[in-house]
N, C-alpha and C positions, 0 to 999 in steps of 0.2 A: 806452607810456611817458607819464607825465604830467609836469607842470612841476616837481613836487617831486623826482621821480626825476632830472630834468635838472639841477636845482640841486645835488642831492647828488652827481651825477656830476661836475659842474664843480668843486665843492668838493674832491672827492677828486683829480681830475686836477690841480688847481692846488696840491695838497698843503697845503691849509688845514685846520686842525682845525675841527670844528663850533663849538667854544668861541670860537676866534678869529673865525670868521665871525659868530657871534652878537654878539660884542663890537663888531666893526667895524660891523655893521648898526645896533646900538643907538647907537653913537657918532654916526651920521648924523642921529639924532633924527627918524626918520620918525613922523609922527602918524597914528594910525588915524582914519578919518573918523567912525566911529560913536561913539568915546569921546573922541577928541582926545588920547589918551595915546600915549606911545611904548611899543611892545610890550616886555615884560620878557624876560629870558633864557629863562625856562621856556616862554613863549608862542612864542618863536622856535624853541626845540627842538621844541615841539609841531608847528610847521609842517614842520620838517625830518623829523620822524618820521611825518608823515602823520596825526597825531592831531587836528590843527586845520586848518581850511580857510584857505589862504593868502589874504590880503587883497590885492586888485589894486593898491591904492595903494602897496604895498611893492615892486612890481616894479622901478621905477626905482632904488630904493635897493639892492636885491639885485644888480641889474646893475652898479651902481657898485662895490659891494664886490668883486664877481667880476671887475671890469674887462672887461666884455663889453658888447655892444649888447643892449638889451632884446629885440630880435627873436630873438637866439640862444636865448633861453629857450623859444621856441615852434617851433623847428625840431627835428624828431625823426628825423634820419637814422639809417640802420642802424648806424652806428658807435656809437651810444649805447645799443644794445639788450641787450648781455650783459656779464657780468663779464669775460669774455675780452677783449672789445672795449674795455673801460675801459682796460686795460693796453696793448693793442695800438694803439689810436688815439693815445694819448699818445706812445708810442714812435715810431710812424710819423710823427707830426707833427714830433717832435724830429729824426728822421733827415732829413726833407724840409727842415727849416730849416737843418740843417748841410750838406746836400747842395750848397747854393748856394756854399759856400766851397771845394768840391772843384775841383781843376783839371780841365779837359776830359778829359784822358787817364784820370784816375782815375774820372770819371763813366762813361766808356765801359767801363772794366774792371769796375766795379761792375755795370753793366747786363748785360754779357756773363756775369758770374758768376751773377747772378740768373736769367738765361735758362737757364743750365746747371742750376741748382738746380730751376727749374720743370720742365724737361724730365725730369730724374731723378725728380721727384715724380710727374709724369704717367705715366712708364713703370712705376713701382712700383704705381701705382693700377691701371693696365691689367693688370699681372701678377696682382694680387689679384682683379680682376673676372674674369679668365679662369679662375681656380681655383674660382670660385663656381658 
């Protein structure tokens, strides 16, 4: 995964349209070193679509628009690798954030339920393997 994939992932995860992202980026007025100009909307779309090489001087502005640390654009954990994980990681993080509001007894019940589901899944998997 490259940095453009990561930017597009975060845009999607944060439920921002590419148009809104491009407008917000442009509003920060980042100047390109080579030309001294602010990239236009088409140029920003070119970056997002991988048709243009992203300029390093835009990284701080992109991080600001996405409300993340610049370093986050350069971490490529497994959770960012597939379409399935785009949805899954967002849901998992939301659940983890909400989990802190659950009373202790509810957290224990959820944990027990998840262990039961896991065990059931493992048993089904073993059944399938034994038939092969």
